[in-house]
N, C-alpha and C positions, 0 to 999 in steps of 0.2 A: 508068822502069828505078832511079831512084835509091832509092826503097823499096824494092823487094828487095833493094837491096845494103846498105842502111842496117839490116834487118833482119836480114840475114844477120851482118852486124858484130855486133850487137847480140845475138846470139845465141852466138856463139863467145866474146864478152868475156863472156856473163855467167856467173860463178860458180857458180850453182841447179845446175849438171849434175856441179859439182867434189864429188868422194867427201870427208868429213871426215876430218881427219887423225887415224892410227891404226886407221880400218877397214880391214875386210878386203875382199882385192880383191872387185870384182863377179864374182857367180858361186861365192864360194868357199864350202864349207860351214864354218855356227859352229860345228856339235855333230852329233857323229855319230847315226844315226838308233837305235844304242839308247840313248843318251842321252834322245831324243827318244820312245823308247816307255818309260824307266824314269820318266822325270819322268810320266806318264800315271798317272791313276787306276787302280786295280786291282778297281776296284767296278763292278755292271753299273750300268746308268743308273740304274734302278728302285732298287737298294738305296741308292744315291748320294741322291735323291730323298726316299727315307723317310728317311733322316738329317737331309736340310736341311727337311724338315716338323716331326719330333723338335723340332730345335733352334728352329725359329721356334714351336710350338707353348708355350715356354716364355715366350711374351711374349703382351701383348694382344694379341687380333686389332682389324685396322685400323690397325695401326702400321707403320711401315716393317719393323722386325723381323720382323712377322710380318702382310702386306700380304692384303687379301681377295683369295683367288686367284677367275679368274674369266676366261672365253673374249672375249676382243677387247673392242669398245667396247657390243657389246652387251650382252655378259656383263653388264658396268658399267653400265647403263641395268638390265637385267634385274633385279638385283642389290639397285639403288637403289628402284624400284619395290615390291620387295618391303620394304623397309625403314619400319620404324615407329616411332617416337617411346614415349615411356610412357604416353603418352594414347593411345596406338593411331593417333593421326595420321600421317602423311605427314610425313617433314622437309622444310623448306624445301632445294632444294640448290641452293648457291652452285657458283662457279666451280672449275673443273679445272685445275690449276697440276702440273707436275713435281715431284717429290719425293725425284729421285734413286736410287739405285741399291739397290734390296729384300733380301730377304733371301737370294733366289732367282737374285741378279746380275741380274735384268734389271731396266728403269728401271719407277718404279713412278709414279704419282700421284694426286694426295689431290683428296678433294671437302672443301669445305666444306659443313658441314650444320648446320639450326639446328633447335629443335624449343624453340618458343616463346623464352624470352632467352635457353636454353642454346644454345652451340655446340660443336659435335666437328668433328674433321678427323677423313676415313676414310682412309686407304691403299688403293691398288689394286694387282695386279699383272694387265695381262690379257693373258700368256702361257699360260694353264692353261687348254687349250681342253677339256681330258680333265676339268677337276675342277667341281662344281655345289657351292658353299658352303650349308652348310646352317646355320650358326652365325651369330648376330650380336654386334657389337661391343658392348662395357659398355655400357648405358644405353639401346639399341635392342632390339626383337624384330624376328621376321624374319617374314612372311606366306608361309603355304605356298605 
């Protein structure tokens, strides 16, 4: 009986459930529906994606500013399987690491690749199921 009583006393005394000073009352509207709609983009998702792709294409492929767009981990593996070093050999694939947020607003990952003594880092955005990349980053070729 003492444990439930103690747990209840701790919950009542815990300030975690208290609102921060100056916060609107719980359930109060902070913005009107009109303000929320006005803040939304007025272009279609397709137009927005075209603009993002055009902006990304101004940067080298395989960077955070222009990641290689693939569909999931399978897309990453398939793309890496087609990638070739200048001598035609497959690169040695190193570890995968998180690389922050890319040009399309999603989390991206980078792989360290080695072609002989030369190393490179290629950044992937795996949230593009509909896209099949046909280009290779600088210094690489892509097998069909």
